[in-house]
N, C-alpha and C positions, 0 to 999 in steps of 0.2 A: 232852715237849711234842708234841701231836698236832694236825695241821691237817686240812683237808678232803682227801679222797681226790683224787689226780690221775687223769685218764683219758687213756689212750694207746691208739691203734689202730695195730697193727703189720701189715705186709703179709706174707703167707705166703711162706716160704722166703727172706725178706730180713732184713737186720740191723735191730735196733731198740734204742732207748735209753730206759730207765725212769729218770725223774729222782729225785734224792735230794740235798738240801742240808742242811748242818748247820753249827753254830758250831765252827770248828776250835780245838783246844787243843794239838795236836802229839802226842797219845798216844791215838789212837782205836782202837777195835776195831769193825769194821764187819761186819754180818751182813745178808744178804738171805734172805728166806723166801718160799716160795710155798705157800699152804695149810698153814702151820705146818711145812713141810718145809724144812730148811736147804739153801740153794743155794750160798752162798758165805760164807766167813768170812775176814776179812783185817784186818791191822793195818799200820801204816806200817813195821813191822820185818819185814814179809813174813808168810808162813804162810797162803798161799792154799790152802784145802782144799775145793774144790767136790766134790759127789758125782760118781760116775763118769759118769752120763748127762749132766751139765752141764759136765764138766771142760774140754772144748774149746769150749764155746759161751758161757760167761759170764766176764766180767772187768770190772775197774775200771781207770780210767786213773790211774796212780800220780802223775803230775804235777799232777792236779787235787785230790788229797786235802788238800794243804796249804791250798787255797783253799776248803775246805768243800764240795766236790762229790764225792759218792759214787754217781753215776749208774751203774746196772747196764747194761752193754753185752751184748746177747744176739744171737748170730748165728743165721741160718737158722731163723727163727721157725716153729713148727709149731702145729697145732691144740691139742695138749696143753699148750702154754705159756700158754694163757688163764688168767685168774684174778686174785686179789687178792694183790699182792706187798707185803711188809713190809720196809722198810729200818730197821734198828736200829743206832744208833751209841752206844756206851758210851765215855765219856771222863771226865776229871777234872771236867768241867762237869755230869756226870750222864748221864742217858739221854735220847736224842732219837730219835724214830721218826716215820716217815711211811709212807703207803700209796699204792699205785698200782693202779688197776683197768686191766688190760690186755686188750684185745680183739685178735683176729686176723682179718684179712680177706683173702680171695683175690678180688680184684675181677673183675668181668665184663670179658672181653677182646673178645668178639664174640658177636653173636646173629645166626643165619642162618635163612633160611626156604627150604624145599624143597617142591616139588610132586611128588606121586607119580602113577603112571599111573592109579590108581583114583579120581581126583578128590579126593584128600586133600592137605592142606597141613600141613607140619610146621614147628615152631619149635624150634630146638636151641641149646644152649650147654653148656659143660663147664668143670670145674675152678674152681668157685665156692664160696666160704664166707663167711658162713653160707648156708643154702639160700635162694634168691631167691624172689620172688613173680612169677608169670606170669599175665598177663591178656590176653584177646583182645578185639578190637573190629573193627568194619567201618565203612567210609564208602561210601554212606550207612549209618546205624546199622541193625542188624538184631538182633532178639531171638532167644533160644533157640539160641545158637551151640553149646553143649554140647561143649567141647573135652575131650579125655582127655589128662592129663598124667602121665607117669612120671618120678619123680625119686628119686635115691638117691646115697649117698656111695661113693667108692672106698676103697682101703686107706689112703690118707692123710687121709681125711675130707672130701675135696673133692666137691662135688655136680655132677652132670650131670643134664640133663633133656631130655625129648623130649615136646613137646606137639603133639597131632594133632587136626585138625578137618576135617570134611567141607566141601568147597567148595559154594557155591551158584551163582548166575548170574555171568557174566563181568563184569557192571557194577560189582561190589563191589571195594573195596580192603580187603585183609585186613591187620590190624595186630596184631602181637604186642609187648606192652610187658613188659619184665623189670626189676623194681625190686630193688635190693639191700636186705638186711634193715636195715642201718644207715642207709639213706637217702642214701648217698653217690653212688649211680648210678641212672640211669633210662635204659635202652636201649630203642630203638624200631626194629623191623624191619617192613617192609610189602611186600606183593606185590599186583600188579594184573595181570589178564589181559585181553586184547582181541584181536579179529580185524580184519583190514584187507584190502581188495581194491584192487589197483592195476592199471594198464594198462601193458603193455610199451611202452617208448619215451617214457612220460610221467613227468615228475618227481613223486615221491611223498614226502609228509611223514609220518613215523611219530612220533606224539606221545609226549612224555615230559616231565612237569612235576615238578620237585622239590617235596618237602613244604614247607609254609610256613615261612619264617624260617630255612631251611637256609643256613648260611654256611660258608666255608672247606671246600668240598666237592670231591670228585673224581667224575668221570663216566666211565663205561665203556660202550661199545656192543659187543655180540658178536652173531654170527650162527651158526646151526646148521641143518643139514638132518637131521642124525642126533643122536647123543648127545655129540659132541665139538664144542664151540663154538670159533669162531675170533674173534679180536679185530678189530673194525673200526677203532675209534679210542678214544682216551682224552683227557680234558681235566682240568686242575687249575685251580680258580678262584683259587688263591693266586698262581700264576705266570702264569695266563692262557695257558698253552701247550697246544697240541693236538698229539697224535701220531696221524696219520691213515695207517693202512695201506691204506685204500681211496681214496687220493687220486685225484680225477677221477671216482670212482663214487659217493661219498657224502661228506657233510660236515655241519657244524653252522652255524647262523646265529650268527656271533660276537657280534653286538650283542644277541642274545636270551639266550644261554647264561648270561651273568653274572646275569641276573634269575631264573635257575632254569628256563628253557625249554631243555631239552636235546634237543628234537625232532631226528630224523635226516632229512636230505634225501637221497633216492636219485635220482641223476641218470641218466636214460635206462636204467632197469632192464630186464633181460631176463627173460622169463617163467620160464624154467627155473632159471637160475643164481641169481636173487635171491628165489625162493620158499622160505620157511622161517620159522624163529623168530628174531626180533630181540629181544634182551634189553638193556634199559637199566638201569644200576645207579648210583644216587646214593649216595655214602658220605660222611658227615660225622661230627661229634663225637657218639658214642653213637647213631648213626642210620644206617640202611641202607634204601633204598627201591628196589624192583625192579619194572619193568614189562616183561612178556613179551607181545609182539605176534606173532600168527601171520599172516604176510603171504602173500597169494596173488597173484602177478603173472600176470595173464591176457594171452594174446596177443590180437590184434584178432579173430581167428577165434573165440575163446572168449567174447567179450563178447556179451551178449544183444542181439538185434536188435529195435528198436522200430519198430512199423509206423506208417505215416502216418495 
């Protein structure tokens, strides 16, 4: 008796169970096949003879056989384990068989964006299977983005990609969306750049607004004058806790940050010490939004003089 194929998606390098149920008679011989290749043969009297490459990775649970369960337990799933499995049970009741279509997925764990010195922006991720789909967009929308994407597998069959695009004006928000082939994930990473001029000794607000509908997020502010950023503060919307390493020099508007306004307030900034790049990073479920602001704190002597 053959039913409809069952469909199972297993995670790469993790254990997985392929279902098989039968009517027990107490004297079954159970065989599992992949692409007509015998993987496991077993009866209730023993005699487990998996081939060498599956000897330590496939097994049945003995105490479940009497209840009519012959599910195949497969450890450390790999790309080569994909395919159509056949469970064949021979007993005094005749022959019973079922099929399982097994997919293997290495989910997207992170999508990052980086900016190079030559006004290019990169979207990167690694160790994904199957190969994902990468798409660029901007806010406001802009045509003819023309990204260049390099993607390929490693020795294990997992894909990495690097997608590069030339940046336009600073008013744009650049968005890289990465979708998994099976439709289980859609990651979004975005980057925005801007410049800001402040006055020494005067409070300055550096804007940073979260993407719409972002929930359960963390927020981090960093500062750099060179290539090594230092953390200013971090905030977690789930606990509503702020860790501020610049206490007295900078802070958030606590009543605004829960609504997604993570703007940083600089208190009494000094021209030299607080001039540099301020980076705001919102991180949520399958989402990362970065705003980089080049802040120039001018002393009063540097400010333009307006005539009467």
